[in-house]
C-alpha positions as YAML, in Angstrom:
chain: A
units: angstrom
residues:
- id: 1
  name: UNK
  ca: [-21.07, -21.69, -3.62]
- id: 2
  name: UNK
  ca: [-18.42, -19.17, -4.66]
- id: 3
  name: UNK
  ca: [-15.86, -18.23, -2.01]
- id: 4
  name: UNK
  ca: [-15.04, -14.64, -1.16]
- id: 5
  name: UNK
  ca: [-11.43, -13.89, -2.04]
- id: 6
  name: UNK
  ca: [-9.01, -11.73, -0.08]
- id: 7
  name: UNK
  ca: [-5.99, -10.66, -2.14]
- id: 8
  name: UNK
  ca: [-2.88, -9.53, -0.27]
- id: 9
  name: UNK
  ca: [-0.06, -8.27, -2.48]
- id: 10
  name: UNK
  ca: [3.18, -8.07, -0.52]
- id: 11
  name: UNK
  ca: [3.70, -10.49, 2.38]
- id: 12
  name: UNK
  ca: [5.96, -8.46, 4.64]
- id: 13
  name: UNK
  ca: [4.99, -7.62, 8.20]
- id: 14
  name: UNK
  ca: [1.91, -5.59, 7.31]
- id: 15
  name: UNK
  ca: [0.72, -8.02, 4.65]
- id: 16
  name: UNK
  ca: [0.96, -10.97, 7.01]
- id: 17
  name: UNK
  ca: [-0.87, -9.16, 9.79]
- id: 18
  name: UNK
  ca: [-3.65, -8.10, 7.41]
- id: 19
  name: UNK
  ca: [-3.97, -11.63, 6.00]
- id: 20
  name: UNK
  ca: [-4.38, -13.06, 9.50]
- id: 21
  name: UNK
  ca: [-6.93, -10.45, 10.53]
- id: 22
  name: UNK
  ca: [-9.02, -10.55, 7.36]
- id: 23
  name: UNK
  ca: [-8.52, -14.05, 6.01]
- id: 24
  name: UNK
  ca: [-10.66, -16.30, 8.21]
- id: 25
  name: UNK
  ca: [-13.48, -17.86, 6.21]
- id: 26
  name: UNK
  ca: [-12.15, -16.53, 2.91]
- id: 27
  name: UNK
  ca: [-9.87, -17.84, 0.21]
- id: 28
  name: UNK
  ca: [-6.64, -15.88, 0.63]
- id: 29
  name: UNK
  ca: [-4.55, -15.16, -2.46]
- id: 30
  name: UNK
  ca: [-1.06, -14.13, -1.37]
- id: 31
  name: UNK
  ca: [1.32, -12.56, -3.87]
- id: 32
  name: UNK
  ca: [4.89, -11.36, -3.65]
- id: 33
  name: UNK
  ca: [8.00, -10.97, -5.81]
- id: 34
  name: UNK
  ca: [10.14, -12.99, -3.37]
- id: 35
  name: UNK
  ca: [9.02, -16.55, -3.96]
- id: 36
  name: UNK
  ca: [10.91, -17.92, -0.94]
- id: 37
  name: UNK
  ca: [9.22, -15.53, 1.49]
- id: 38
  name: UNK
  ca: [5.90, -16.06, -0.28]
- id: 39
  name: UNK
  ca: [6.10, -19.83, 0.08]
- id: 40
  name: UNK
  ca: [7.08, -19.69, 3.74]
- id: 41
  name: UNK
  ca: [4.28, -17.25, 4.55]
- id: 42
  name: UNK
  ca: [1.69, -19.31, 2.71]
- id: 43
  name: UNK
  ca: [2.79, -22.48, 4.49]
- id: 44
  name: UNK
  ca: [2.66, -20.75, 7.88]
- id: 45
  name: UNK
  ca: [-0.86, -19.45, 7.28]
- id: 46
  name: UNK
  ca: [-2.05, -22.83, 6.02]
- id: 47
  name: UNK
  ca: [-0.74, -24.33, 9.24]
- id: 48
  name: UNK
  ca: [-2.93, -21.87, 11.14]
- id: 49
  name: UNK
  ca: [-6.02, -23.02, 9.23]
- id: 50
  name: UNK
  ca: [-6.28, -20.41, 6.49]
- id: 51
  name: UNK
  ca: [-7.29, -21.34, 2.94]
- id: 52
  name: UNK
  ca: [-4.27, -19.98, 1.05]
- id: 53
  name: UNK
  ca: [-3.23, -19.81, -2.59]
- id: 54
  name: UNK
  ca: [0.20, -18.35, -3.35]
- id: 55
  name: UNK
  ca: [1.15, -16.66, -6.60]
- id: 56
  name: UNK
  ca: [4.39, -14.82, -7.45]
- id: 57
  name: UNK
  ca: [3.96, -11.39, -8.97]
- id: 58
  name: UNK
  ca: [6.06, -8.53, -10.32]
- id: 59
  name: UNK
  ca: [3.91, -5.48, -9.66]
- id: 60
  name: UNK
  ca: [6.00, -3.38, -12.06]
- id: 61
  name: UNK
  ca: [4.92, -5.56, -15.03]
- id: 62
  name: UNK
  ca: [1.36, -5.25, -16.35]
- id: 63
  name: UNK
  ca: [1.22, -8.81, -17.65]
- id: 64
  name: UNK
  ca: [2.15, -10.17, -14.24]
- id: 65
  name: UNK
  ca: [-0.43, -8.03, -12.41]
- id: 66
  name: UNK
  ca: [-3.12, -8.83, -14.99]
- id: 67
  name: UNK
  ca: [-2.45, -12.55, -14.57]
- id: 68
  name: UNK
  ca: [-2.74, -12.18, -10.80]
- id: 69
  name: UNK
  ca: [-6.07, -10.35, -11.14]
- id: 70
  name: UNK
  ca: [-7.37, -13.06, -13.47]
- id: 71
  name: UNK
  ca: [-6.24, -15.74, -11.01]
- id: 72
  name: UNK
  ca: [-8.06, -13.97, -8.18]
- id: 73
  name: UNK
  ca: [-11.29, -13.83, -10.21]
- id: 74
  name: UNK
  ca: [-11.01, -17.56, -10.96]
- id: 75
  name: UNK
  ca: [-10.88, -18.34, -7.25]
- id: 76
  name: UNK
  ca: [-14.18, -16.62, -6.38]
- id: 77
  name: UNK
  ca: [-15.64, -13.20, -5.76]
- id: 78
  name: UNK
  ca: [-12.82, -10.69, -5.25]
- id: 79
  name: UNK
  ca: [-14.22, -8.81, -2.27]
- id: 80
  name: UNK
  ca: [-11.04, -7.48, -0.62]
- id: 81
  name: UNK
  ca: [-7.80, -6.33, -2.23]
- id: 82
  name: UNK
  ca: [-4.87, -5.06, -0.17]
- id: 83
  name: UNK
  ca: [-1.70, -3.82, -1.83]
- id: 84
  name: UNK
  ca: [1.26, -3.56, 0.54]
- id: 85
  name: UNK
  ca: [4.19, -4.24, -1.80]
- id: 86
  name: UNK
  ca: [6.86, -1.59, -2.01]
- id: 87
  name: UNK
  ca: [10.54, -0.67, -1.83]
- id: 88
  name: UNK
  ca: [12.10, 1.85, 0.53]
- id: 89
  name: UNK
  ca: [15.10, 4.19, 0.04]
- id: 90
  name: UNK
  ca: [17.51, 1.87, 1.88]
- id: 91
  name: UNK
  ca: [16.51, -1.04, -0.35]
- id: 92
  name: UNK
  ca: [16.62, 0.29, -3.88]
- id: 93
  name: UNK
  ca: [17.45, 3.04, -6.34]
- id: 94
  name: UNK
  ca: [15.10, 5.83, -7.29]
- id: 95
  name: UNK
  ca: [14.29, 4.12, -10.58]
- id: 96
  name: UNK
  ca: [13.37, 0.84, -8.88]
- id: 97
  name: UNK
  ca: [11.27, 2.64, -6.27]
- id: 98
  name: UNK
  ca: [9.33, 4.50, -8.96]
- id: 99
  name: UNK
  ca: [8.78, 1.24, -10.88]
- id: 100
  name: UNK
  ca: [7.42, -0.64, -7.85]
- id: 101
  name: UNK
  ca: [5.89, 2.02, -5.60]
- id: 102
  name: UNK
  ca: [4.46, 4.28, -8.31]
- id: 103
  name: UNK
  ca: [3.86, 2.17, -11.42]
- id: 104
  name: UNK
  ca: [3.07, -0.94, -9.36]
- id: 105
  name: UNK
  ca: [0.24, 0.77, -7.51]
- id: 106
  name: UNK
  ca: [-1.17, 2.20, -10.74]
- id: 107
  name: UNK
  ca: [-1.21, -1.25, -12.37]
- id: 108
  name: UNK
  ca: [-2.86, -2.89, -9.36]
- id: 109
  name: UNK
  ca: [-5.56, -0.21, -9.28]
- id: 110
  name: UNK
  ca: [-6.29, -0.70, -12.98]
- id: 111
  name: UNK
  ca: [-6.14, -4.49, -13.16]
- id: 112
  name: UNK
  ca: [-8.02, -5.22, -9.94]
- id: 113
  name: UNK
  ca: [-10.46, -2.44, -10.75]
- id: 114
  name: UNK
  ca: [-11.74, -4.65, -13.57]
- id: 115
  name: UNK
  ca: [-12.28, -7.78, -11.41]
- id: 116
  name: UNK
  ca: [-13.29, -6.49, -7.97]
- id: 117
  name: UNK
  ca: [-16.74, -7.73, -6.99]
- id: 118
  name: UNK
  ca: [-19.71, -5.41, -6.39]
- id: 119
  name: UNK
  ca: [-19.64, -4.46, -2.73]
- id: 120
  name: UNK
  ca: [-15.91, -5.11, -2.61]
- id: 121
  name: UNK
  ca: [-13.20, -2.81, -1.30]
- id: 122
  name: UNK
  ca: [-9.51, -2.23, -1.71]
- id: 123
  name: UNK
  ca: [-6.73, -0.61, 0.29]
- id: 124
  name: UNK
  ca: [-3.35, 0.61, -0.95]
- id: 125
  name: UNK
  ca: [-0.64, 0.92, 1.68]
- id: 126
  name: UNK
  ca: [1.11, 4.21, 0.98]
- id: 127
  name: UNK
  ca: [3.20, 6.15, 3.54]
- id: 128
  name: UNK
  ca: [3.24, 9.31, 5.61]
- id: 129
  name: UNK
  ca: [6.13, 10.26, 3.30]
- id: 130
  name: UNK
  ca: [3.44, 11.25, 0.81]
- id: 131
  name: UNK
  ca: [2.51, 14.10, 3.14]
- id: 132
  name: UNK
  ca: [6.12, 15.23, 3.39]
- id: 133
  name: UNK
  ca: [6.91, 15.26, -0.33]
- id: 134
  name: UNK
  ca: [8.08, 18.44, -2.05]
- id: 135
  name: UNK
  ca: [5.07, 20.40, -3.35]
- id: 136
  name: UNK
  ca: [3.85, 19.57, -6.85]
- id: 137
  name: UNK
  ca: [2.14, 21.99, -9.18]
- id: 138
  name: UNK
  ca: [-1.39, 21.35, -10.39]
- id: 139
  name: UNK
  ca: [-0.24, 20.04, -13.76]
- id: 140
  name: UNK
  ca: [2.12, 17.53, -12.15]
- id: 141
  name: UNK
  ca: [-0.59, 16.33, -9.79]
- id: 142
  name: UNK
  ca: [-3.00, 15.86, -12.71]
- id: 143
  name: UNK
  ca: [-0.35, 13.92, -14.60]
- id: 144
  name: UNK
  ca: [0.34, 11.61, -11.66]
- id: 145
  name: UNK
  ca: [-3.38, 11.06, -11.11]
- id: 146
  name: UNK
  ca: [-4.53, 10.46, -14.68]
- id: 147
  name: UNK
  ca: [-1.63, 9.44, -16.95]
- id: 148
  name: UNK
  ca: [-2.21, 5.88, -18.19]
- id: 149
  name: UNK
  ca: [-0.14, 3.52, -16.06]
- id: 150
  name: UNK
  ca: [2.01, 2.33, -18.96]
- id: 151
  name: UNK
  ca: [3.10, 5.92, -19.64]
- id: 152
  name: UNK
  ca: [3.69, 7.02, -16.05]
- id: 153
  name: UNK
  ca: [7.43, 6.47, -15.90]
- id: 154
  name: UNK
  ca: [7.86, 8.55, -19.07]
- id: 155
  name: UNK
  ca: [6.65, 11.75, -17.39]
- id: 156
  name: UNK
  ca: [9.46, 14.29, -17.93]
- id: 157
  name: UNK
  ca: [9.63, 15.50, -14.33]
- id: 158
  name: UNK
  ca: [10.19, 11.95, -13.08]
- id: 159
  name: UNK
  ca: [13.39, 11.73, -15.14]
- id: 160
  name: UNK
  ca: [14.88, 14.33, -12.80]
- id: 161
  name: UNK
  ca: [14.39, 12.13, -9.73]
- id: 162
  name: UNK
  ca: [17.69, 10.50, -8.78]
- id: 163
  name: UNK
  ca: [17.38, 10.32, -4.99]
- id: 164
  name: UNK
  ca: [15.71, 7.26, -3.50]
- id: 165
  name: UNK
  ca: [14.20, 9.33, -0.70]
- id: 166
  name: UNK
  ca: [12.73, 11.84, -3.15]
- id: 167
  name: UNK
  ca: [11.45, 9.07, -5.38]
- id: 168
  name: UNK
  ca: [9.84, 7.35, -2.41]
- id: 169
  name: UNK
  ca: [7.99, 10.41, -1.13]
- id: 170
  name: UNK
  ca: [6.91, 11.34, -4.66]
- id: 171
  name: UNK
  ca: [5.61, 7.82, -5.30]
- id: 172
  name: UNK
  ca: [3.65, 7.84, -2.06]
- id: 173
  name: UNK
  ca: [2.08, 11.21, -2.89]
- id: 174
  name: UNK
  ca: [1.19, 9.77, -6.28]
- id: 175
  name: UNK
  ca: [-0.47, 6.80, -4.55]
- id: 176
  name: UNK
  ca: [-2.91, 9.20, -2.88]
- id: 177
  name: UNK
  ca: [-3.68, 10.82, -6.21]
- id: 178
  name: UNK
  ca: [-4.08, 7.52, -8.11]
- id: 179
  name: UNK
  ca: [-6.48, 6.20, -5.46]
- id: 180
  name: UNK
  ca: [-8.57, 9.36, -5.71]
- id: 181
  name: UNK
  ca: [-8.69, 9.06, -9.48]
- id: 182
  name: UNK
  ca: [-9.44, 5.31, -9.40]
- id: 183
  name: UNK
  ca: [-12.34, 5.66, -6.98]
- id: 184
  name: UNK
  ca: [-14.73, 6.55, -9.80]
- id: 185
  name: UNK
  ca: [-13.95, 3.45, -11.85]
- id: 186
  name: UNK
  ca: [-14.13, 1.24, -8.78]
- id: 187
  name: UNK
  ca: [-17.39, 2.92, -7.80]
- id: 188
  name: UNK
  ca: [-18.94, 2.07, -11.16]
- id: 189
  name: UNK
  ca: [-18.41, -1.57, -10.20]
- id: 190
  name: UNK
  ca: [-20.05, -0.92, -6.83]
- id: 191
  name: UNK
  ca: [-16.70, -1.11, -5.04]
- id: 192
  name: UNK
  ca: [-14.56, 1.23, -2.95]
- id: 193
  name: UNK
  ca: [-10.84, 2.00, -2.94]
- id: 194
  name: UNK
  ca: [-8.85, 3.90, -0.30]
- id: 195
  name: UNK
  ca: [-5.28, 4.19, 0.91]
- id: 196
  name: UNK
  ca: [-3.52, 4.16, 4.26]
- id: 197
  name: UNK
  ca: [-0.38, 6.13, 5.04]
- id: 198
  name: UNK
  ca: [1.50, 4.43, 7.87]
- id: 199
  name: UNK
  ca: [4.15, 6.17, 9.90]
- id: 200
  name: UNK
  ca: [7.25, 4.33, 11.07]
- id: 201
  name: UNK
  ca: [6.10, 0.75, 11.63]
- id: 202
  name: UNK
  ca: [8.13, -2.05, 13.20]
- id: 203
  name: UNK
  ca: [8.40, -4.33, 10.18]
- id: 204
  name: UNK
  ca: [11.59, -5.67, 8.59]
- id: 205
  name: UNK
  ca: [11.49, -2.75, 6.13]
- id: 206
  name: UNK
  ca: [10.83, -0.23, 8.90]
- id: 207
  name: UNK
  ca: [13.73, -1.56, 10.95]
- id: 208
  name: UNK
  ca: [16.00, -1.32, 7.91]
- id: 209
  name: UNK
  ca: [15.08, 2.33, 7.56]
- id: 210
  name: UNK
  ca: [15.71, 2.97, 11.26]
- id: 211
  name: UNK
  ca: [19.17, 1.40, 10.88]
- id: 212
  name: UNK
  ca: [19.93, 3.52, 7.80]
- id: 213
  name: UNK
  ca: [21.18, 7.06, 7.31]
- id: 214
  name: UNK
  ca: [17.78, 8.57, 8.08]
- id: 215
  name: UNK
  ca: [17.22, 6.56, 11.26]
- id: 216
  name: UNK
  ca: [18.12, 9.35, 13.65]
- id: 217
  name: UNK
  ca: [15.67, 11.74, 11.98]
- id: 218
  name: UNK
  ca: [12.94, 9.09, 12.05]
- id: 219
  name: UNK
  ca: [13.46, 8.51, 15.78]
- id: 220
  name: UNK
  ca: [13.29, 12.24, 16.36]
- id: 221
  name: UNK
  ca: [9.95, 12.41, 14.52]
- id: 222
  name: UNK
  ca: [8.59, 9.54, 16.60]
- id: 223
  name: UNK
  ca: [9.71, 11.28, 19.81]
- id: 224
  name: UNK
  ca: [7.78, 14.43, 18.87]
- id: 225
  name: UNK
  ca: [4.60, 12.55, 17.92]
- id: 226
  name: UNK
  ca: [1.52, 12.21, 20.08]
- id: 227
  name: UNK
  ca: [1.89, 8.43, 20.35]
- id: 228
  name: UNK
  ca: [5.61, 8.57, 21.00]
- id: 229
  name: UNK
  ca: [6.17, 5.03, 19.72]
- id: 230
  name: UNK
  ca: [6.70, 2.91, 16.65]
- id: 231
  name: UNK
  ca: [3.62, 1.64, 14.91]
- id: 232
  name: UNK
  ca: [2.92, -2.09, 14.77]
- id: 233
  name: UNK
  ca: [1.63, -4.22, 11.89]
- id: 234
  name: UNK
  ca: [-1.49, -4.76, 14.00]
- id: 235
  name: UNK
  ca: [-2.13, -0.99, 14.02]
- id: 236
  name: UNK
  ca: [-2.18, -1.00, 10.22]
- id: 237
  name: UNK
  ca: [-4.26, -4.19, 10.04]
- id: 238
  name: UNK
  ca: [-6.89, -2.58, 12.29]
- id: 239
  name: UNK
  ca: [-7.10, 0.50, 10.05]
- id: 240
  name: UNK
  ca: [-7.30, -1.76, 6.99]
- id: 241
  name: UNK
  ca: [-10.14, -3.75, 8.56]
- id: 242
  name: UNK
  ca: [-12.09, -0.52, 9.00]
- id: 243
  name: UNK
  ca: [-11.61, 0.57, 5.39]
- id: 244
  name: UNK
  ca: [-12.53, -2.86, 4.06]
- id: 245
  name: UNK
  ca: [-15.56, -3.26, 6.30]
- id: 246
  name: UNK
  ca: [-19.15, -2.04, 6.37]
- id: 247
  name: UNK
  ca: [-18.49, 0.79, 8.82]
- id: 248
  name: UNK
  ca: [-16.66, 2.66, 6.05]
- id: 249
  name: UNK
  ca: [-19.31, 2.11, 3.38]
- id: 250
  name: UNK
  ca: [-19.44, 5.86, 2.64]
- id: 251
  name: UNK
  ca: [-15.64, 6.24, 2.38]
- id: 252
  name: UNK
  ca: [-13.86, 6.00, -0.98]
- id: 253
  name: UNK
  ca: [-11.01, 7.78, -2.71]
- id: 254
  name: UNK
  ca: [-9.38, 9.00, 0.49]
- id: 255
  name: UNK
  ca: [-6.22, 8.43, 2.50]
- id: 256
  name: UNK
  ca: [-6.14, 7.51, 6.18]
- id: 257
  name: UNK
  ca: [-2.99, 8.75, 7.93]
- id: 258
  name: UNK
  ca: [-1.98, 6.20, 10.58]
- id: 259
  name: UNK
  ca: [1.28, 7.63, 11.87]
- id: 260
  name: UNK
  ca: [0.86, 8.15, 15.60]
- id: 261
  name: UNK
  ca: [0.61, 11.91, 15.04]
- id: 262
  name: UNK
  ca: [4.01, 12.45, 13.39]
- id: 263
  name: UNK
  ca: [2.74, 14.59, 10.51]
- id: 264
  name: UNK
  ca: [0.51, 16.61, 12.83]
- id: 265
  name: UNK
  ca: [3.48, 17.36, 15.09]
- id: 266
  name: UNK
  ca: [5.73, 18.29, 12.18]
- id: 267
  name: UNK
  ca: [3.14, 20.62, 10.68]
- id: 268
  name: UNK
  ca: [2.20, 22.38, 13.89]
- id: 269
  name: UNK
  ca: [5.36, 22.25, 15.94]
- id: 270
  name: UNK
  ca: [3.41, 20.53, 18.70]
- id: 271
  name: UNK
  ca: [5.41, 19.40, 21.76]
- id: 272
  name: UNK
  ca: [5.79, 15.67, 22.25]
- id: 273
  name: UNK
  ca: [3.60, 13.67, 24.59]
- id: 274
  name: UNK
  ca: [6.66, 12.84, 26.67]
- id: 275
  name: UNK
  ca: [7.53, 16.52, 27.07]
...
C-alpha cells in the first residue's frame, strides 16, 4: 500500500514544528540547503518515531527542485507540500533573497504542481512583509504572477532592487501572486495551494531579525498589535494544519495572514491591546 508523503522544504523552526504536527503516520520528506541542519533534524525526528527521508535541495535551481519533486513521487502519494525555505534581510543580499524567496517559490509551485496527488494540498510560507511592500502597478503584478519561473529574475524592475528589505517584501508579495496563479494548475490535478503570511515569529531567523537594525521597529509593531506578543512556530503549524486539512477544502489560491494583528494595527492606527 502506497504511503502518503508529507514534503517539508526548509527545516528551520517553522518547518520542524509543521513536520511534527503533520508527519505522524506519513512518510516525511525533509529538504534543506544546509545539509548539517537537515541531517540533525531528520535524526531527531526519527528518534521521535517519524518515518523520515532527508534530501538536500537548492530551491533556486530548477534541476534540484525537480529532482526533489521526483523523489517525493517515488516515495508515495504526495498529499502535503509545505515550503518554508527562505532568506531574510539580515542574512543575505537582495539578489540572494530574490533567488531563494521569489524564484525558489515559483520553482516549487511548478515542480510540485506536476506531482501533487489528487486531493492533496500545499502551503507556501510567505510573510506579512508582503502586505507592507511598496505598491506595484497592474503590469508588474501580472509579470510577477505569470512570468515563467526561469525568466522571473530577468524582469527589468527587479534589476533596480538593491536593498535586502525591499527585495524581501517584494518577494513575499510575489509569493501571494504566484500562489493565486498556481491554484488553477493545482486545481486541475484535484489539489489546492495556499500561502500563509506569518508576523514576527520566534524562530532562529526571527530572532536574528529582532537583533538586527530593524529590531526596534519590529518590537514596536508587535507592541501595537492585538496579540501583543511574538508568534510561535506552533501558531504557524496550526494554521498550516487547517490549510492542509479537510476543513479548508473550499479554500485555494489565497493567503492567510497570521501576524497577531500587526498589519491590521498598522493599517488602521488601532491602539494596542496593552494600551
